[in-house]
C-alpha positions in Angstrom: -4.4 -37.1 13.0 -0.8 -36.2 12.6 0.8 -33.3 14.5 3.9 -31.8 13.0 5.9 -29.2 14.9 8.9 -27.4 13.3 11.0 -24.9 15.1 12.7 -22.0 13.2 16.2 -20.8 13.8 15.8 -17.5 15.7 16.7 -17.6 19.3 13.9 -17.2 21.9 14.1 -13.5 22.9 12.9 -14.0 26.5 16.4 -14.2 28.0 17.7 -11.1 26.1 14.6 -9.1 27.1 15.0 -10.1 30.8 18.7 -9.1 30.6 17.7 -5.7 29.1 15.3 -4.8 31.9 17.8 -6.0 34.6 20.3 -3.7 33.0 17.8 -0.9 32.8 17.0 -1.1 36.5 20.7 -0.8 37.3 21.5 1.9 34.7 18.4 4.0 35.3 20.1 6.7 37.6 22.8 7.2 35.0 20.3 7.4 32.1 18.2 10.0 34.0 21.3 12.1 34.6 22.4 11.9 31.0 18.9 12.9 29.8 18.9 15.8 32.2 22.3 16.9 31.0 21.4 16.5 27.3 24.4 14.3 26.8 23.3 12.6 23.6 26.7 11.1 22.8 26.8 9.1 26.0 23.2 8.2 25.8 23.8 6.8 22.4 26.7 4.7 23.7 24.8 3.6 26.8 21.3 2.8 25.5 22.5 2.0 22.0 24.7 -0.8 23.3 21.9 -2.3 25.3 19.4 -2.2 22.4 22.0 -3.7 20.1 22.4 -6.5 22.5 18.6 -7.2 22.1 19.0 -7.3 18.3 21.4 -5.2 16.1 18.6 -4.3 13.7 16.3 -2.6 16.3 16.3 1.2 16.5 15.6 3.4 19.4 14.9 7.0 20.5 14.0 9.0 23.5 11.0 11.3 23.1 8.5 13.1 25.2 5.9 10.6 26.6 2.2 10.7 26.0 1.5 10.8 29.7 4.9 10.3 31.4 7.7 12.9 31.0 9.8 10.6 28.8 9.4 7.6 26.5 11.9 5.1 25.3 10.9 3.7 21.8 12.5 0.5 20.6 11.3 -0.2 17.1 11.6 -2.9 14.5 11.7 -0.1 11.9 9.2 -1.9 9.7 11.0 -5.3 9.8 8.1 -7.8 10.2 10.6 -10.4 11.5 11.3 -8.2 14.6 7.8 -6.6 15.2 6.7 -9.3 17.7 10.1 -9.1 19.5 9.7 -5.3 20.0 6.2 -5.8 21.3 7.3 -8.5 23.8 10.1 -6.2 24.9 7.5 -3.4 25.7 5.1 -5.8 27.4 7.9 -6.8 29.8 8.7 -3.2 30.8 8.4 -2.2 34.4 5.7 0.2 35.6 7.3 3.6 35.9 5.6 7.0 36.3 8.6 8.8 34.8 9.0 6.6 31.7 6.9 5.1 29.0 8.1 2.2 26.7 6.8 1.8 23.2 7.6 -0.9 20.5 7.0 1.6 17.7 7.1 5.3 17.1 3.9 7.0 18.4 2.0 9.8 16.7 3.2 13.2 17.9 0.4 15.5 18.9 2.7 18.4 18.2 3.9 17.0 14.8 3.1 20.3 13.1 5.8 22.0 15.2 8.5 19.3 14.5 11.7 20.5 12.8 15.1 18.9 12.3 18.2 19.4 10.1 18.4 17.4 6.9 21.6 17.8 4.9 22.4 21.0 6.7 19.0 22.5 5.9 15.9 23.0 8.1 13.1 20.4 7.6 9.8 21.2 9.2 6.6 19.3 8.8 4.7 22.6 8.6 6.1 23.0 5.1 5.6 19.3 4.0 2.8 18.8 1.5 1.2 15.5 0.3 -0.5 14.3 -2.8 -2.9 11.7 -1.6 -4.7 8.9 -3.5 -7.2 6.4 -2.1 -7.8 3.6 -4.6 -11.6 2.9 -4.5 -12.6 0.2 -2.0 -9.1 -0.3 -0.7 -7.8 0.2 2.9 -4.9 2.3 2.0 -3.8 5.9 1.2 -1.0 6.3 -1.4 1.3 9.2 -0.5 3.5 11.5 -2.7 5.4 13.8 -0.4 7.2 17.1 -1.2 9.2 19.6 0.8 11.1 22.6 -0.5 14.4 21.0 0.3 13.7 17.8 -1.6 15.0 19.0 -5.0 18.4 19.5 -3.3 18.8 16.2 -1.5 19.3 12.6 -2.7 16.6 10.0 -3.1 17.5 8.1 0.1 17.5 11.2 2.2 14.1 12.3 0.8 12.6 8.9 1.6 14.1 8.7 5.1 12.8 12.1 6.1 9.4 11.3 4.5 9.1 8.2 6.6 10.1 10.0 9.7 7.4 12.7 9.1 4.7 10.0 8.4 5.6 8.3 11.7 5.3 11.6 13.5 2.0 12.4 11.9 0.3 8.9 12.3 2.5 6.7 14.4 4.6 3.9 13.0 1.9 1.2 13.3 -0.8 3.3 11.7 1.6 4.0 8.7 1.9 0.2 8.3 -1.8 -0.2 8.5 -3.1 2.5 6.2 -0.3 3.9 4.1 0.3 2.2 0.8 2.7 3.4 -1.9 5.1 6.2 -0.7 6.9 8.5 -3.1 9.3 11.3 -1.9 8.9 13.6 -4.9 11.3 16.2 -6.3 8.4 18.3 -7.5 5.2 19.3 -5.8 2.3 17.0 -6.6 -0.9 18.5 -8.2 -3.6 19.1 -5.6 -1.1 18.6 -2.7 -2.4 19.4 0.8 -0.6 20.3 4.0 0.8 17.1 5.6 -1.0 17.9 8.9 -4.3 16.8 7.3 -3.1 13.2 6.7 -4.5 11.9 10.0 -8.0 13.1 9.1 -7.8 11.4 5.7 -6.6 8.1 7.2 -9.3 8.2 9.8 -11.9 8.6 7.0 -10.5 5.6 5.2 -10.3 3.5 8.4 -13.9 4.2 9.2 -15.0 2.0 6.3 -13.1 -1.0 7.6 -14.0 -1.2 11.3 -16.1 -4.3 11.0 -14.6 -7.7 10.1 -14.7 -8.4 6.4 -13.7 -11.4 4.2 -12.5 -11.3 0.6 -13.4 -14.2 -1.6 -10.9 -15.2 -4.3 -10.6 -17.8 -7.1 -7.5 -19.2 -8.8 -5.8 -22.4 -9.9 -3.5 -24.9 -8.3 -0.1 -25.6 -9.7 -1.8 -28.5 -11.7 -4.4 -26.2 -13.2 -7.3 -27.3 -11.0 -9.8 -24.7 -9.6 -9.0 -23.2 -6.2 -11.2 -21.0 -4.0 -10.0 -19.0 -1.1 -11.2 -16.5 1.6 -9.1 -14.2 3.6 -9.7 -11.5 6.2 -9.7 -8.1 4.6 -7.7 -6.1 5.4 -5.1 -8.7 6.4 -2.1 -7.2 8.1 0.4 -8.7 10.6 0.7 -5.3 12.3 -2.9 -5.8 13.6 -1.7 -8.9 15.6 1.9 -8.2 16.6 2.2 -11.2 19.0 0.7 -13.7 16.6 3.9 -14.9 14.9 3.3 -18.7 15.0 1.6 -20.1 11.8 -0.7 -23.1 12.4 -1.8 -24.7 9.2 -4.8 -27.1 9.5 -5.5 -29.4 6.6 -9.0 -31.0 6.4 -9.9 -33.4 3.6 -13.6 -33.5 2.7 -15.7 -36.3 1.1 -18.4 -34.5 -0.8 -17.0 -32.5 -3.7 -18.2 -31.2 -7.1 -16.4 -31.9 -10.4 -13.9 -29.1 -9.7 -12.9 -30.5 -6.3 -14.8 -27.9 -4.3 -16.8 -28.9 -1.2 -20.5 -29.5 -1.5 -23.4 -30.8 0.6 -22.7 -32.2 4.0 -19.0 -31.6 3.7 -19.5 -27.9 3.0 -21.8 -27.7 6.0 -19.2 -29.5 8.2 -16.4 -27.1 7.1 -18.5 -24.1 7.9 -19.5 -25.5 11.3 -15.8 -26.3 12.0 -14.7 -22.8 11.1 -17.4 -21.2 13.2 -16.4 -23.2 16.2 -12.7 -22.6 15.6 -13.1 -18.8 15.2 -15.4 -18.6 18.3 -12.8 -20.4 20.4 -9.9 -18.4 19.2 -11.6 -15.1 19.7 -12.7 -16.1 23.2 -9.2 -17.0 24.1 -7.7 -13.9 22.4 -4.5 -15.8 21.5 -4.9 -16.5 17.8 -6.9 -15.7 14.7 -8.2 -17.6 11.7 -7.0 -15.4 8.8 -7.6 -17.4 5.6 -8.6 -20.7 4.0 -8.1 -22.4 0.6 -10.1 -25.2 -0.9 -8.9 -27.4 -3.8 -8.9 -31.0 -5.0 -10.9 -32.3 -2.0 -8.9 -30.5 0.7 -9.3 -27.3 2.7 -6.3 -25.7 4.3 -6.9 -23.2 7.1 -4.3 -20.6 8.1 -4.2 -19.6 11.8 -1.8 -17.2 13.4 -1.2 -17.5 17.1 0.9 -16.3 20.1 3.4 -19.1 20.5 3.3 -18.6 24.3 -0.4 -19.7 24.2 -1.9 -23.2 23.9 -3.6 -22.4 20.6 -2.1 -25.4 18.8 -3.4 -27.8 21.4 -6.8 -26.3 21.4 -6.9 -26.5 17.6 -5.8 -30.1 17.8 -8.6 -30.8 20.2 -11.2 -29.5 17.7 -9.5 -31.2 14.7 -9.7 -34.6 16.5 -13.5 -34.6 15.9 -13.1 -34.4 12.1 -14.3 -37.6 10.5 -13.9 -37.1 6.7 -10.3 -38.3 6.4 -6.7 -37.9 7.6 -6.0 -34.4 9.0 -2.8 -32.5 9.5 -1.7 -29.7 11.8 1.6 -27.9 11.0 3.0 -25.3 13.4 5.9 -23.1 12.6 7.3 -19.7 13.5 6.4 -17.1 10.8 6.6 -13.5 12.1 6.4 -12.1 8.5 3.2 -14.1 7.7 4.9 -15.6 4.6 2.5 -18.5 4.5 -0.3 -16.0 3.6 1.8 -13.6 1.6 -0.6 -13.7 -1.4 -3.4 -12.4 0.8 -1.6 -9.6 2.7 -3.3 -6.3 2.1 
């Protein structure tokens, strides 16, 4: 067995996160005073600088907490490369009865009352309507949004305020899970419904995907040989925000049909290996088997893991018992799950 380990370029965020929370402890009295005074300009300068020191692409806001009086949200704003960073930042937060800390925008229970100014005009979610489409058998809701101010603002502004409203209605992570195509329309869609009904529609769709499912696929290799694959469905990085290490496991098999697909004892051995691997990963809670591909006498398994865990060594231990040929384990940082991009829902 060969074990390959490649490290990607991004800097380990642990030091930056530690520095942020050290700064927060010292700056907390000033921040509380600025919040009480409603001094948004100085808050932006004070907290904005600290968040930018974490990473310049992170965004932040202070909102009412779900249980505490206030919440600080530091979000990756949909950037898959930063999602795990934001979640690790939140996990390192100190316990505080006055503040909550979230790595993504949370659903607002008072979303229907939310209003803001957009291009000098009032935008309220109470006047936002949505055309919704749920493609049969898919875990997503396609959205076409319209508000009376949309004909008078540019495309980028329409989309920005639509995304803001969807985050308020569902929460940022739920938007990533369940919302598919998003259109910010200049004209009201046919059969549009008030936006406040979106959470109920999404809950209906989600109800059909509560149990683990696998999708089976067929294709061809670059050389034109048959390929079969299976992947978790839905498959979404947002469901495993700390699993940003890809571990590829390559297992050759002896018994194959004329198309190079596993048969007989080899097929049984592969199934047994995957069952044992999945059981161990689920028991540890530190990684997940998300897909596998078989072609030309080889099966490649794709695992995503928390790099702080010992998932790679545990997988290596299991692989050491494989007796049908030379195996490989390849570990790399992959927060956007690019290695399984073809299977992402």
